[in-house]
C-alpha positions in Angstrom: 104.7 89.0 122.5 102.0 91.1 120.7 99.6 88.2 120.7 100.0 88.3 124.5 99.1 91.9 124.9 96.3 92.0 122.4 93.4 91.7 124.8 94.1 95.0 126.7 96.4 96.6 124.2 94.2 99.7 123.3 93.4 100.4 127.0 97.0 100.0 128.1 98.2 102.4 125.3 95.6 105.0 126.4 96.6 104.8 130.0 100.3 104.9 129.4 100.1 107.9 127.1 97.6 109.8 129.3 95.2 109.8 126.4 97.6 111.4 124.0 97.4 108.4 121.7 94.2 109.7 120.2 95.8 113.0 119.4 98.8 111.3 117.7 96.4 109.2 115.6 94.5 112.3 114.5 97.7 114.2 113.5 98.9 111.2 111.5 95.6 111.1 109.6 95.8 114.9 108.9 99.4 114.7 107.7 98.6 112.0 105.2 96.1 114.4 103.5 94.0 111.6 102.3 91.3 112.1 99.8 87.9 110.3 99.3 88.3 106.8 97.8 92.1 106.8 98.0 93.7 103.6 99.3 96.0 103.8 102.3 98.0 101.0 104.0 98.1 101.0 107.8 101.1 98.8 108.5 101.6 97.3 112.0 98.0 98.3 112.6 97.5 96.0 115.5 93.8 96.0 116.5 93.0 98.5 113.8 92.3 101.5 116.1 94.6 103.6 113.9 92.9 102.2 110.8 89.5 103.3 112.0 90.9 106.8 112.4 92.2 106.8 108.9 88.8 105.8 107.6 87.3 109.1 108.9 88.9 110.8 105.9 86.8 108.8 103.5 89.7 106.8 102.2 89.8 103.0 102.0 92.2 102.0 104.8 93.6 98.5 105.0 94.9 97.2 108.4 98.0 94.9 108.0 99.8 93.3 110.9 102.1 90.3 111.6 100.4 89.4 114.9 97.3 87.2 114.4 96.3 87.8 118.0 96.1 91.6 117.4 94.1 91.1 114.2 91.7 88.8 116.0 91.2 91.3 118.8 90.5 94.0 116.2 88.0 91.9 114.3 86.2 91.2 117.6 85.8 94.9 118.3 82.4 96.5 117.3 84.2 99.8 116.7 86.4 98.2 114.0 83.5 96.8 111.9 84.1 97.4 108.2 87.9 97.6 108.7 89.6 95.1 106.4 92.3 93.1 108.3 95.2 91.4 106.4 97.9 89.3 108.0 101.3 90.3 106.6 105.0 90.6 107.2 106.4 94.1 106.8 109.5 92.7 105.0 107.3 90.8 102.5 104.1 92.7 102.0 101.3 90.7 100.4 100.3 93.5 98.0 101.3 94.3 94.4 103.5 97.2 93.3 101.7 100.6 93.5 98.6 99.2 95.2 98.2 102.2 97.5 98.0 105.9 97.3 99.8 106.2 100.7 101.1 104.2 103.6 101.6 104.8 107.3 103.1 102.9 110.3 102.4 104.0 113.8 104.7 102.8 116.7 105.6 99.7 114.7 108.8 100.5 112.8 110.9 99.8 115.9 109.6 96.3 115.9 110.7 95.1 112.5 114.0 93.3 112.2 115.2 95.3 109.1 114.0 98.9 109.1 115.4 99.9 105.7 113.8 96.9 104.0 110.4 97.6 105.6 110.6 101.2 104.3 111.5 99.9 100.8 108.6 97.5 100.9 106.2 100.3 101.8 107.7 102.3 98.9 107.1 99.4 96.6 103.4 99.1 97.3 102.8 102.9 97.1 102.4 104.6 93.8 104.9 107.2 92.6 104.1 110.5 94.2 102.2 108.8 97.1 102.8 109.8 100.7 104.3 108.1 103.7 103.8 109.1 107.4 105.8 107.3 110.1 104.4 108.0 113.6 107.0 106.8 116.1 108.3 107.5 119.5 111.3 109.8 119.3 113.7 111.9 121.4 112.4 114.9 123.4 114.2 118.1 122.3 114.3 119.9 125.6 117.1 118.4 127.8 115.5 118.6 131.3 112.2 117.2 130.0 114.2 114.4 128.2 115.6 113.4 131.6 112.2 113.3 133.2 110.8 111.3 130.2 113.5 108.7 130.4 112.8 108.2 134.1 109.1 107.7 133.2 110.0 105.2 130.6 112.3 103.1 132.6 110.6 103.3 136.0 107.0 104.4 136.1 105.9 102.9 132.8 106.7 99.3 133.8 105.0 99.9 137.2 101.8 101.1 135.5 101.9 98.3 132.9 102.0 95.7 135.7 98.6 97.0 136.8 96.8 97.4 133.5 98.5 95.3 130.8 97.7 91.6 130.0 101.5 91.0 129.5 103.5 93.5 131.6 106.9 92.2 130.5 106.2 93.3 127.0 106.2 96.9 128.2 109.7 96.5 129.6 110.7 95.8 126.0 108.7 98.8 124.9 110.6 101.1 127.2 114.0 99.7 126.2 113.2 99.9 122.5 112.1 103.5 122.7 115.3 104.4 124.6 117.4 102.7 121.9 115.6 104.2 118.9 117.5 106.8 116.8 116.7 110.5 117.1 114.6 112.3 114.5 117.3 113.3 112.0 118.9 109.9 111.9 115.6 108.2 111.1 114.9 110.8 108.4 118.2 109.9 106.8 117.2 106.2 106.8 113.9 107.0 105.2 115.6 109.1 102.5 117.7 106.1 101.3 114.7 103.7 101.0 112.8 105.1 98.0 111.3 108.2 99.6 111.9 111.9 98.8 111.1 115.2 100.5 111.6 113.7 103.9 110.8 115.9 106.9 109.6 115.5 110.4 107.4 117.2 112.9 107.7 116.8 116.6 104.6 116.2 118.8 104.4 116.5 122.6 107.9 118.0 122.9 109.4 115.3 120.8 108.1 112.3 122.7 106.6 111.4 119.3 107.7 112.5 115.8 105.8 112.3 112.5 108.1 111.6 109.6 106.6 112.6 106.3 107.9 111.7 102.8 106.8 111.2 99.2 107.3 108.1 97.0 110.1 108.7 94.6 109.2 108.4 90.9 111.7 106.0 89.2 111.0 107.6 85.8 112.5 110.9 86.8 
């Protein structure tokens, strides 16, 4: 499915989000609090547009994704030059223990078949004390706005996707997966049981998106 949307993936995301995707990527980078020469894993990185944003901090950012089509699209982009792309399964990451200072996954956690296992894998490859930021669609906190948003998801979003996306049916799945995704506090509880501590979240755009932040637990303590 993701191979099929890779050609126009970045454009479609920008159109469907009204340009807010850029703001969400920036806030993710800021919450990671990356330092120069640190190593950060960008999981489910797709074409690497989120990875390129992380590199602005001076950190070494590695783009990892399961979709070879998305990785090829990213490598073909002049704007992604210098971004290392690695093919990898979120449930079996091809990195040694403690290889990164931090990890992030943006709009990709919904797409793994075993969310707790993916979170444990990210904890495995991040050093003790390292940071996690999960940027994911969430549940708007204001009731009337939530109703409008759900109508946008299930009706208007597929209509727009049919006009700009290279595989419009994939965005029907997108809308359904967002609607079925757990609210902020439930996801925070899942993260807390997967090797992460000090879990908290911050709502963006009235809760359309939430940033879940956590620290890698230290097994020695």
